[in-house]
N, C-alpha and C positions, 0 to 999 in steps of 0.2 A: 560347984562345978566339979565334974569328974575328970581327972587328968588321964585316966586309962581307957576312955571310950567316949561314946557319944551319948548325949542326954536323950531322953524320950522325945522331947520337943524337936530336936534336930532330926531324929529318925523319922518322926511323923511328917515333918516338912519335906524330907527327901521322898518319902512314899507318896505324898500328895502330888509333888511335882512329877514324879515318874508316872503316876496315874493320868495326869493331864496330858503329858507328852504321848503316852500310849493311846489315849482316847483320840487325840488329834491325828496321830499316824494311822490308826485303824480306820478312822472316818475318811481320810483322804485316799487311802489305798483301796478301800472297798469300791470306789467308783471306777478304778482302773480295771476291775474285773467284770463290770456290768456289761451286759450284751445288749446292744441296740437292736430292737426287733426288726426295724427296717433293713439294717445292714445284714442281719441273719437271712432274711427272705431274699435279698439281692444276691447274697452268696450262693444260695441254693439255685436261684435262677441262672446265675453265671455258670454253675457247675452243669446244669441241664443243657445250657447252650453249648458249652465246650464239648460235652459228650454227644450232643446231637450233631455237631459239626464233624466229629470223628466218625459217627455212624454214617453220615451222608458221604463222606469221602471214601468210606469202605464200600458203600452201596451206590455208586454213581448211576446205576440203572434207574434210580428214582427220577433222574432228570432226562430220560430219553425223550419224552414228549414235551416237556415244559421245563423252564429254568427255575420255576418256583413250585414248591410242594409243601405239604403239611404232614407232620407226624405227631403222634401223641407221646406223652411221657411213658405210657404203658408200653409202647413199641420199644422204647429204649430199655425199659426194665426187662422185657421179654428177650431182647437181643443180648442182654448182659452188659450193656453200657452204663446202666445205673443199678444200684442196689437199694432196695427198699427194706422194709421190715420182713418178718417171716412170711407174710402174705404178699410181698412185692409192692407194698404201698410206700410211696415217698411222702412222708408227712411234712406238714408246714411247721417250721420250728417255733412259730409264735402261737399256734393253736393245734393241739394234737387231734382235734376232731376234723380238721381240714387236711386235704392232701393235694399233691400236685399231679396225680395220675390222670386227671381229666383235662389237664392243660394241653394245649396244642403248641407245637413249635413250628415256626415258619422257616423253611430252608430255601435259600436263594443261591443258585449256582452261577458263578462267574466263569464262563468257559475260557475267556482270554487268559485269566490268571490262574485257572484251575483251582479255584478257591470257593468255599461255601461260607455263607453267613447264616447264623441261626439266631432267632429271636423268639423268646417265650411270649405267647399271646395271652394277655390277661383276660 
């Protein structure tokens, strides 16, 4: 037994234990950063709905004839309420080949409360 330091077996045991602890910690924390695809799509839809509501409140002439109207995501991009990529395309976060530009947004105006509700139509 060496009185001035640790033996090779003791150092090896400590290294193995640290490796096991690191493996468990990395494995557990990797799930914390995982993105749920459904949540990502819902977040984009929520963003579209919020921006559509702002667009409708700024353009109340949309509701001159009826309290319900439809706009497209392209309308929001062209008006500057949404930003897409360089071509103005709002991509689906789960599939880069899909986009939201062809989606319609239903706008309903509540004249009593002076409020608009927006819903993305699938």
